[in-house]
Each structure stands twice: as C-alpha cells, then as structure tokens.
TORVOMAR-154390 format. One line per field, with one value per atom (N, C-alpha, C): residue in one letter; z, y, x. Coordinates in steps of 0.1 Angstrom, whole numbers, plus 2048, in hexadecimal, padded with zeros to 3 digits. Each point is the difference from the previous one (the first is absolute). Layout:
type = a, ...
zz = Z, ...
yy = Y, ...
xx = X, ...
This chain:
type = x, x, x, x, x, x, x, x, x, x, x, x, x, x, x, x, x, x, x, x, x, x, x, x, x, x, x, x, x, x, x, x, x, x, x, x, x, x, x, x, x, x, x, x, x, x, x, x, x, x, x, x, x, x, x, x, x, x, x, x, x, x, x, x, x, x, x, x, x, x, x, x, x, x, x, x, x, x, x, x, x, x, x, x, x, x, x, x, x, x, x, x, x, x, x, x, x, x, x, x, x, x, x, x, x, x, x, x, x, x, x, x, x, x, x, x, x, x, x, x, x, x, x, x, x, x, x, x, x, x, x, x, x, x, x, x, x, x, x, x, x, x, x, x, x, x, x, x, x, x, x, x, x, x, x, x, x, x, x, x, x, x, x, x, x, x, x, x, x, x, x, x, x, x, x, x, x, x, x, x, x, x, x, x, x, x, x, x, x, x, x, x, x, x, x, x, x, x, x, x, x, x, x, x, x, x, x, x, x, x, x, x, x, x, x, x, x, x, x, x, x, x, x, x, x, x, x, x, x, x, x, x, x, x, x, x, x, x, x, x, x, x, x, x, x, x, x, x, x, x, x, x, x, x, x, x, x, x, x, x, x, x, x, x, x, x, x, x, x, x, x, x, x, x, x, x, x, x, x, x, x, x, x, x, x, x, x, x, x, x, x, x, x, x, x, x, x, x, x, x, x, x, x, x, x, x, x, x, x, x, x, x, x, x, x, x, x, x, x, x, x, x, x, x, x, x, x, x, x, x, x, x, x, x, x, x, x, x, x, x, x, x, x, x, x, x, x, x, x, x, x, x, x, x, x, x, x, x, x, x, x, x, x, x, x, x, x, x, x, x, x, x, x, x, x, x, x, x, x, x, x, x, x, x, x, x, x, x, x, x, x, x, x, x, x, x, x, x, x, x, x, x, x, x, x, x, x, x, x, x, x, x, x, x, x, x, x, x, x, x, x, x, x, x, x, x, x, x, x, x, x, x, x, x, x, x, x, x, x, x, x, x, x, x, x, x, x, x, x, x, x, x, x, x, x, x, x, x, x, x, x, x, x, x, x, x, x, x, x, x, x, x, x, x, x, x, x, x, x, x, x, x, x, x, x, x, x, x, x, x, x, x, x, x, x, x, x, x, x, x, x, x, x, x, x, x, x, x, x, x, x, x, x, x, x, x, x, x, x, x, x, x, x, x, x, x, x, x, x, x, x, x, x, x, x, x, x, x, x, x, x, x, x, x, x, x, x, x, x, x, x, x, x, x, x, x, x, x, x, x, x, x, x, x, x, x, x, x, x, x, x, x, x, x, x, x, x, x, x, x, x, x, x, x, x, x, x, x, x, x, x, x, x, x, x, x, x, x, x, x, x, x, x, x, x, x, x, x, x, x, x, x, x, x, x, x, x, x, x, x, x, x, x, x, x, x, x, x, x, x, x, x, x, x, x, x, x, x, x, x, x, x, x, x, x, x, x, x, x, x, x, x, x, x, x, x, x, x, x, x, x, x, x, x, x, x, x, x, x, x, x, x, x, x, x, x, x, x, x, x, x, x, x, x, x, x, x, x, x, x, x, x, x, x, x, x, x, x, x
zz = 311, 808, 7F9, 808, 7FB, 7F9, 7F5, 7F8, 808, 802, 808, 7F7, 806, 7F9, 7F7, 803, 7F8, 7F7, 800, 7F6, 7F2, 7F8, 7F2, 7FE, 80B, 7FF, 805, 803, 806, 7F6, 7F4, 7F6, 7FE, 800, 7FF, 80C, 80C, 80C, 7FF, 7FD, 7FE, 7F5, 7F5, 7F4, 803, 808, 803, 808, 80A, 808, 7F8, 7F6, 7F8, 7F6, 7FC, 7F7, 808, 80C, 809, 809, 7FA, 808, 80A, 7FD, 80A, 80C, 7FE, 80B, 808, 7F9, 807, 809, 7FA, 809, 80C, 7FF, 80C, 80A, 7FB, 809, 806, 7F8, 805, 80B, 7FE, 80B, 80D, 7FF, 80C, 806, 7F8, 804, 808, 7FA, 806, 80D, 800, 80B, 80D, 7FE, 80B, 805, 7F7, 804, 808, 7FC, 806, 7FF, 809, 800, 804, 7F6, 803, 802, 800, 801, 80E, 7FF, 80C, 805, 7F9, 805, 7F8, 807, 7F9, 7FC, 7F3, 7FA, 7FA, 801, 7F9, 7F7, 7F3, 7F7, 7FE, 804, 7FF, 7F3, 7F6, 7F3, 7F9, 7FF, 7FA, 7F1, 7FA, 7F1, 7F9, 7F6, 7F7, 806, 80C, 806, 7F9, 7F8, 7F8, 809, 80B, 809, 807, 804, 807, 7F7, 7F3, 7F7, 800, 806, 801, 80D, 809, 80E, 802, 80B, 804, 806, 7F8, 804, 807, 804, 805, 80D, 807, 80D, 800, 7F3, 7FF, 7FC, 808, 7FD, 7FA, 7F8, 7FA, 801, 800, 7FE, 7F5, 7F6, 7F4, 7FA, 7FF, 7FB, 7F1, 7F8, 7F2, 7FC, 7FA, 7FC, 7F6, 7F7, 7F6, 806, 80A, 807, 808, 807, 809, 7F9, 7F4, 7F8, 7FC, 7FD, 7FC, 80D, 80B, 80C, 805, 7FE, 803, 7F8, 7F3, 7F7, 804, 807, 805, 80E, 805, 80D, 80C, 7FF, 80C, 803, 80D, 805, 802, 7F6, 801, 808, 80C, 809, 7FE, 7F9, 7FE, 7F3, 7F7, 7F5, 804, 805, 806, 807, 807, 807, 80E, 804, 80E, 80A, 7FD, 80A, 803, 7F6, 802, 804, 804, 804, 80F, 806, 80E, 802, 805, 803, 80E, 801, 80E, 808, 80D, 808, 801, 800, 802, 7F8, 7F3, 7F7, 7F9, 7FC, 7F6, 807, 7FA, 804, 7F9, 7F3, 7F8, 7F8, 800, 7F7, 7F8, 7F3, 7F8, 7F6, 7FD, 7F5, 7F6, 7F5, 7F6, 7F5, 804, 7F7, 802, 808, 801, 809, 809, 808, 7F8, 7F4, 7F7, 7FA, 802, 7FA, 80B, 80C, 80C, 806, 801, 806, 80F, 808, 80E, 805, 804, 803, 80F, 809, 80E, 803, 7FB, 804, 7F9, 7F4, 7F9, 808, 803, 808, 80D, 807, 80D, 7FF, 7F6, 7FE, 7FD, 7F9, 7FD, 80C, 808, 80C, 80A, 801, 808, 7FB, 7F3, 7FA, 800, 805, 801, 80E, 800, 80C, 808, 80D, 807, 7F9, 7FF, 7F9, 7F1, 7FB, 7F2, 7F9, 7F3, 7F8, 7F6, 800, 7F6, 7F7, 7F3, 7F7, 7F5, 7FE, 7F6, 7F6, 7F4, 7F5, 7F6, 7FD, 7F8, 7F9, 7F5, 7FA, 809, 807, 809, 7F8, 805, 7F9, 7FE, 80A, 7FF, 7F7, 7FB, 7F8, 7F2, 7F8, 7F2, 7F8, 803, 7F9, 804, 80D, 805, 7F9, 7FF, 7F9, 7F2, 7F9, 7F2, 7FE, 809, 7FE, 803, 80A, 804, 7F5, 7FA, 7F5, 7F4, 7FC, 7F5, 803, 80D, 804, 7FE, 805, 7FF, 7F1, 7F8, 7F2, 7F7, 806, 7F9, 7F4, 800, 7F5, 805, 7FA, 802, 7F4, 7F5, 7F4, 801, 807, 802, 800, 7FC, 7FF, 80E, 80B, 80D, 803, 7FA, 802, 7F5, 7F6, 7F4, 805, 7FC, 803, 80F, 808, 80E, 804, 7F7, 803, 7FC, 808, 7FB, 7F3, 7F9, 7F3, 801, 80B, 802, 80E, 801, 80D, 805, 80C, 806, 7F9, 7FC, 7F9, 807, 7F9, 806, 807, 7FA, 807, 80E, 802, 80D, 809, 7FB, 808, 804, 7F7, 803, 80A, 801, 80A, 80E, 801, 80D, 809, 80D, 80A, 804, 801, 803, 80D, 809, 80E, 802, 809, 803, 80A, 801, 809, 80E, 803, 80E, 804, 7F6, 803, 805, 7F9, 804, 80D, 803, 80D, 80B, 7FE, 80A, 803, 7F5, 802, 809, 7FE, 808, 80E, 802, 80D, 808, 7FA, 806, 804, 7F9, 803, 80A, 806, 80B, 7FC, 7F3, 7FB, 804, 805, 804, 7FA, 7FA, 7FB, 7F0, 7FA, 7F2, 7FA, 7F4, 7F8, 7F1, 7F9, 7F2, 7F6, 7F4, 7F5, 7F4, 7F6, 7F4, 7F4, 7F4, 7F3, 7F6, 7F4, 7F6, 804, 804, 805, 7F4, 7F5, 7F4, 7FB, 7F8, 7F9, 7F7, 800, 7F8, 7F1, 7FB, 7F2, 7FF, 80B, 7FF, 808, 806, 809, 7F8, 7F3, 7F9, 7F9, 803, 7F9, 806, 80E, 806, 80E, 805, 80D, 80B, 80A, 80B, 80C, 80A, 80C, 80A, 80A, 80B, 80A, 805, 80B, 80B, 80C, 80B, 7FF, 807, 800, 7F7, 7FF, 7F8, 7F9, 802, 7FC, 7F2, 7F9, 7F2, 7F6, 803, 7F7, 7F9, 7F4, 7F8, 804, 807, 805, 80E, 80A, 80E, 808, 809, 809, 80E, 806, 80F, 806, 80A, 807, 80E, 804, 80D, 808, 80B, 808, 80B, 801, 80A, 80E, 809, 80E, 807
yy = A46, 7FA, 7F4, 7F6, 7F3, 803, 7FA, 802, 7FA, 808, 7FC, 7FA, 7FA, 7F9, 809, 80D, 808, 809, 7FF, 807, 7FC, 809, 7FD, 7FD, 801, 7FD, 80C, 80B, 80B, 805, 801, 805, 7F5, 7F4, 7F5, 800, 802, 801, 80A, 80D, 80B, 7FD, 7FB, 7FE, 7F5, 7F6, 7F6, 806, 808, 806, 80A, 807, 809, 7F9, 7F4, 7F9, 7F9, 7FC, 7FA, 80B, 80A, 80C, 7FE, 7F7, 7FE, 7F8, 7F7, 7F9, 809, 809, 80A, 809, 804, 809, 7F9, 7F3, 7F8, 800, 7FD, 800, 80D, 80B, 80D, 804, 7FC, 802, 7FA, 7F4, 7F9, 807, 804, 808, 80D, 807, 80D, 7FD, 7F6, 7FD, 7FD, 7F7, 7FC, 80B, 808, 80B, 80A, 803, 80A, 80E, 809, 80E, 800, 803, 800, 80E, 80A, 80E, 801, 806, 802, 7F4, 7F5, 7F3, 7FD, 7F8, 7FC, 7F1, 7FE, 7F2, 7FB, 7F3, 7F9, 7F5, 800, 7F5, 7F7, 7F3, 7F6, 7F9, 802, 7FB, 809, 80C, 80A, 7FF, 7F8, 7FE, 80C, 802, 80C, 80C, 7FE, 80A, 802, 7F6, 802, 803, 7F8, 803, 80D, 804, 80C, 80C, 7FE, 80C, 804, 7F9, 803, 806, 802, 806, 80A, 807, 809, 7F8, 800, 7F8, 809, 80C, 809, 7FB, 7F8, 7FB, 7F1, 7FB, 7F2, 7FE, 7F8, 7FB, 7F2, 7FD, 7F2, 7F9, 7F3, 7F7, 7F7, 7FF, 7F9, 7F9, 7F3, 7F9, 802, 803, 801, 80F, 802, 80E, 805, 7F8, 804, 805, 7F9, 804, 80C, 800, 80C, 80D, 800, 80C, 806, 7F7, 804, 805, 7F9, 804, 80E, 803, 80E, 80A, 7FE, 809, 802, 7F6, 802, 805, 805, 807, 7F9, 7F3, 7F8, 803, 802, 802, 7F3, 7FA, 7F3, 802, 7FA, 802, 7F5, 7F6, 7F5, 7F8, 7FF, 7F6, 7F3, 7F7, 7F4, 7F8, 7F6, 7F7, 806, 7FE, 805, 7F9, 7F3, 7F9, 807, 809, 807, 80E, 804, 80E, 801, 80A, 802, 80B, 7FC, 809, 805, 80D, 806, 7FB, 7FF, 7FC, 80A, 7FB, 809, 80D, 7FE, 80C, 801, 7F5, 800, 7FE, 806, 7FE, 7F3, 7FF, 7F4, 7FB, 7F3, 7F9, 7F6, 800, 7F7, 7F9, 7F3, 7F8, 7FE, 806, 7FF, 7F5, 7F4, 7F5, 7FB, 807, 7FC, 7F5, 7FC, 7F4, 7F4, 800, 7F4, 7FE, 808, 7FF, 7FE, 7FD, 7FE, 7F2, 7F9, 7F3, 800, 807, 7FF, 80D, 800, 80C, 805, 7F7, 803, 80B, 7FF, 80B, 80D, 7FF, 80D, 807, 7F8, 806, 805, 7F9, 804, 80D, 802, 80C, 80C, 7FD, 80B, 803, 7F7, 802, 809, 7FE, 808, 80F, 801, 80E, 807, 7F9, 807, 807, 80B, 806, 7F8, 802, 7FA, 802, 7F5, 800, 802, 800, 800, 7F4, 800, 7F5, 7FA, 7F3, 7F9, 7FA, 804, 7FC, 7F7, 7F4, 7F6, 7FE, 804, 7FE, 7F6, 7F5, 7F5, 7F8, 7F9, 7F5, 7F4, 7FB, 7F4, 7F3, 7F8, 7F4, 7F7, 801, 7F7, 805, 80C, 806, 7FA, 803, 7FC, 805, 80D, 806, 7F9, 7FD, 7F9, 7F2, 7F9, 7F3, 801, 80A, 803, 803, 808, 804, 7F4, 7F8, 7F4, 7F6, 7FE, 7F6, 805, 80D, 805, 7FF, 802, 7FF, 7F1, 7F7, 7F2, 7FB, 805, 7FC, 808, 80B, 80A, 806, 800, 807, 801, 80A, 801, 7F9, 7FE, 7FA, 7F1, 7FA, 7F2, 7FB, 7F4, 7FA, 801, 7FE, 801, 80E, 80A, 80E, 805, 7F8, 805, 804, 80C, 806, 803, 7FF, 803, 80C, 806, 80B, 80D, 80B, 80D, 803, 80A, 804, 805, 807, 806, 7FC, 7F4, 7FB, 808, 800, 806, 7FA, 808, 7FB, 7F4, 7F5, 7F4, 801, 808, 801, 806, 809, 806, 7F6, 7F9, 7F6, 7F5, 7FC, 7F5, 803, 80C, 804, 803, 7FF, 802, 7F4, 802, 7F6, 7FB, 80A, 7FE, 7F9, 808, 7FC, 800, 7F7, 801, 80B, 805, 80A, 7FB, 7F4, 7FB, 7FF, 7FD, 800, 80D, 80B, 80D, 804, 7FD, 803, 7F9, 7F3, 7F9, 805, 805, 807, 80C, 808, 80C, 7FC, 7F6, 7FC, 7FC, 7F9, 7FB, 80C, 80B, 80D, 808, 7FB, 807, 809, 7FF, 808, 7F9, 808, 7FA, 808, 80B, 808, 800, 7FA, 7FF, 804, 805, 801, 7FC, 7FD, 7FA, 805, 803, 804, 7F9, 7FF, 7F8, 805, 7FD, 803, 7F5, 801, 7F6, 7F2, 801, 7F4, 7F7, 807, 7F8, 7F7, 7F6, 7F7, 809, 7FD, 808, 803, 7F7, 802, 80D, 804, 80A, 80D, 800, 80B, 80D, 800, 80C, 805, 7FA, 805, 80D, 801, 80C, 801, 80C, 801, 7FA, 7FA, 7FA, 809, 7FF, 807, 7F9, 807, 7FA, 7FB, 7F4, 7FA, 7FB, 7FF, 7FB, 7F1, 7FC, 7F2, 7FD, 7F3, 7FC, 7F2, 7F9, 7F2, 7FF, 80B, 7FF, 807, 80A, 809, 7FB, 805, 7FE, 80A, 80B, 80A, 803, 7FE, 801, 809, 808, 808, 7FC, 7FE, 7FE, 80D, 805, 80C, 7FB, 801, 7FC, 80D, 802, 80C, 7FD, 808, 7FE, 802, 7F8, 802, 80B
xx = 747, 7F5, 7FB, 7FD, 7FA, 7F3, 7FE, 7F3, 7F5, 7F5, 7F5, 7F4, 7F7, 7F5, 7F8, 7FE, 7F8, 808, 80E, 808, 7FC, 7FD, 7FD, 7F1, 7F8, 7F2, 7F7, 807, 7F8, 7F5, 803, 7F6, 7F5, 804, 7F6, 7F6, 806, 7F8, 7F5, 804, 7F6, 7F7, 805, 7F8, 7F5, 803, 7F6, 7F5, 803, 7F5, 7F8, 806, 7F8, 7F7, 805, 7F7, 7F5, 803, 7F6, 7FB, 7FA, 7FD, 7F5, 7F6, 7F6, 805, 809, 807, 808, 807, 808, 7F8, 7F5, 7F7, 7FB, 7FD, 7FD, 80B, 80C, 80B, 804, 7FE, 803, 7F5, 7F4, 7F6, 804, 805, 805, 80B, 80A, 80C, 7FC, 7F7, 7FB, 7F8, 7F8, 7F8, 809, 80A, 807, 80B, 804, 809, 7F8, 7F4, 7F8, 805, 7FD, 805, 80F, 808, 80F, 805, 7F8, 805, 807, 80C, 808, 807, 7FF, 806, 80C, 809, 80C, 7FF, 802, 7FE, 80C, 802, 80A, 7FA, 804, 7FB, 80C, 7FE, 80B, 7FE, 809, 7FE, 7F7, 803, 7F7, 7FD, 808, 7FE, 802, 7F7, 800, 7F9, 7FA, 7F8, 7F2, 7FC, 7F4, 7F4, 7FE, 7F4, 802, 80C, 802, 7FD, 801, 7FE, 7F2, 7F7, 7F2, 7FC, 80A, 7FE, 80B, 7FF, 80A, 80C, 80B, 80C, 80B, 7FC, 80B, 806, 7F9, 805, 804, 801, 803, 80F, 807, 80D, 7FF, 80A, 800, 80D, 7FF, 80C, 7FD, 809, 7FC, 80D, 801, 80C, 803, 7F6, 802, 803, 80C, 803, 7F6, 7FC, 7F6, 7F3, 7FB, 7F4, 802, 80B, 803, 801, 806, 801, 7F2, 7F7, 7F2, 7F9, 802, 7F9, 805, 80D, 805, 7F9, 7FE, 7F9, 7F2, 7FA, 7F2, 7FF, 80B, 800, 803, 804, 804, 80E, 803, 80E, 806, 806, 807, 80C, 800, 80B, 80B, 7FC, 80A, 7FC, 80A, 7FE, 807, 7F8, 806, 7F5, 804, 7F7, 7FD, 7F4, 7FC, 809, 804, 808, 80E, 804, 80D, 7FF, 7F3, 7FE, 7FF, 807, 7FE, 7F5, 7F5, 7F5, 801, 7FD, 800, 7F4, 802, 7F5, 7F5, 7F3, 7F4, 800, 802, 800, 7F3, 7FA, 7F5, 7F2, 7F6, 7F2, 7FB, 804, 7FB, 80C, 802, 809, 7F8, 801, 7F8, 808, 7FB, 806, 7F4, 801, 7F6, 804, 7FE, 804, 80E, 808, 80E, 803, 7F7, 803, 801, 7F9, 800, 80D, 80A, 80D, 80B, 7FC, 809, 7FE, 80B, 800, 7FD, 807, 7FF, 7FA, 7F3, 7F9, 802, 803, 801, 80A, 80D, 809, 7FD, 7FA, 7FC, 7F5, 7F5, 7F5, 805, 808, 805, 808, 808, 807, 7F6, 7F6, 7F6, 7F8, 7FC, 7F9, 808, 80D, 808, 801, 7FE, 801, 7F3, 7F5, 7F3, 7FF, 7F9, 7FC, 7F6, 7FE, 7F6, 7F2, 7F9, 7F3, 801, 80C, 802, 7FB, 7FE, 7FA, 80A, 801, 807, 7F5, 801, 7F5, 806, 7FB, 805, 7F5, 802, 7F7, 806, 7F9, 806, 7F5, 805, 7F9, 802, 7F6, 803, 803, 808, 804, 7F3, 7F7, 7F4, 7F5, 802, 7F5, 801, 7F5, 800, 80B, 804, 80B, 80D, 802, 80B, 802, 7F5, 801, 804, 7FA, 803, 80F, 805, 80E, 809, 7FD, 808, 7FF, 7F5, 7FF, 808, 7FF, 808, 80F, 803, 80E, 805, 7F8, 804, 800, 7F8, 7FF, 80A, 804, 809, 7F9, 7F3, 7F8, 7F2, 7F9, 7F2, 7F9, 807, 7FB, 800, 7F7, 800, 7F2, 7FE, 7F2, 7F9, 807, 7FA, 7FA, 805, 7FB, 7F7, 7FE, 7F8, 7F2, 7FC, 7F3, 7FE, 80B, 7FF, 808, 807, 809, 7FA, 803, 7FD, 806, 7FB, 806, 80E, 803, 80D, 805, 805, 805, 80D, 802, 80C, 80D, 80A, 80B, 806, 802, 805, 80D, 809, 80D, 7FF, 7F6, 7FE, 7F9, 7F6, 7F9, 809, 809, 809, 80A, 804, 80A, 7FA, 7F3, 7FA, 801, 7FF, 801, 7F1, 7F7, 7F2, 7FD, 7FC, 7FD, 7F0, 7FC, 7F1, 7FE, 7F3, 7FD, 802, 7FC, 802, 80E, 809, 80E, 805, 7FC, 804, 7FA, 7F4, 7F9, 808, 804, 807, 80E, 806, 80D, 7FF, 7F5, 7FE, 7FC, 7F8, 7FC, 80C, 809, 80C, 80A, 7FD, 808, 7F9, 7F5, 7F9, 7F4, 7FC, 7F5, 7F3, 7F6, 7F3, 7F4, 803, 7F5, 801, 7F6, 7FF, 7F3, 800, 7F4, 804, 7F6, 802, 7F6, 805, 7F7, 805, 7F7, 803, 7F8, 805, 7F9, 804, 7FC, 802, 7FA, 7F4, 7F9, 7FB, 7FE, 7FC, 80B, 7FB, 80A, 809, 80D, 809, 7FC, 7F8, 7FB, 7F8, 7FA, 7F6, 804, 80B, 804, 802, 803, 802, 7F3, 7F5, 7F4, 7FB, 801, 7FC, 807, 803, 806, 7F8, 806, 7F9, 802, 7F6, 801, 809, 804, 808, 7F6, 803, 7F8, 809, 7FA, 808, 803, 80A, 804, 80C, 803, 80C, 7FE, 7F5, 7FF, 7FA, 7FE, 7FA, 808, 808, 805, 80D, 802, 80C, 80B, 7FC, 809, 7FB, 809, 7FC, 809, 7FB, 808, 7FE, 80C, 800, 805, 7F9, 804, 804, 80C, 805, 804, 7FA, 802, 80B, 80A, 80A, 7FB, 804, 7FB, 807
C-alpha cells in the first residue's frame, strides 16, 4: 500500500492533542454537539484517523475509512469498525445506508471535494446529515499553518512570540490542502443541499486557546474549528 500522509505520525497526532488538552476539550465539545444523540444510528467516519475523538463516545455503531494503516490500527483498538484502509475515493459506499457521515478534519487533506461529498450524500438516508468539521483556511489557525507550510518551519522571525507553545506538527500542517468554509458550503449547494446549520469553537487567538476549554457557539465566521451540518433533502 502506498504510504499515506499520516503513516508514521499516529503517535504524534494523539500526543499533540493530549498535550494541548484544553484545545482538545474544546474540539471534543464541538464534535459531541454536532453529532448529537447517535444511539441507534448508523455512522461513517471518513478519515477516522486514530479514533481519538470516538474513544470519548459510544463508537459501537461507527464505521470508518482511513488511508493510514498506522491510524487505522489504533482506531480498530478503540472500537471503530474500519471497513477500508484506503482512500474514500476508492470505496464503494452503499446507497442510503447511513444516518450520519462525518469528516473530522479530513476534508483538509482532500484536493477535490465535490466527488467525495457527492458519494457520501448518496450513501446517506433521507434527512441524513453530512457533517464537516475543519480548521478553516481563513481562520487564524489556517493562516498559521499556511505560513508555516510556506516557510517550511515554525521557527522563524515572522512567527516569533506569535505561535502557541505546542503548534500542530508541521509535517501534518504542510500536507494539508486547507479549504475555506465558504468553499465547502458552495460545493454542497452545487450538489443540491439547501439545509445547513453551523457551529464553531476555538474563537480565541491560537496563542491562548489552550488556556481553558471554550464553549461551542453557533455560526462559522469566528472559529478556528468549524462544523458545517448539511441535511440531505
């Protein structure tokens, strides 16, 4: 299997969240808020990663697709039924199987969103929800990652005294594509979606987001982590 972006970084990914525990709690609150009550529902996590977020909820009805073997093996141990170690683009999803399909940060590692979202919408039941959680390109975090990517380092005079103590691993930030929230909304609108809701967290400057957990608020124009909820017609 071709080596994937997160192969070799699974431990660093989890370790970063555990060290940035207040930031993680903020993101976990958003994750739990937008999933809502999942009892009795069928879920698919696209790019399930290590299953870190799912380890804090009941993952018994969650299936996962994950391109990184390293990540997938950890996710399996955390109770996710990984149905495919590979790219979502290469997976044949059955029509109208899932109540919820979600991308927790994984859209940021995909170039062409439209065919992937289209495939997932077909796999949703009527009134099912496609949930996209991401660091928006236009957010302070997005700018920080893009600058680090362009400089190939966080250790630069431009970033002196402006970076969090423990920034997201540069190798992972640099491999991201980073889409704006409006871009994802427009892709979904072009696929026929008209019912949306939005929630966000990490509203503080990145320097201060690990001081204390933040609450989830509605909207998408201020947060460093944003959720789009698109309801299938």
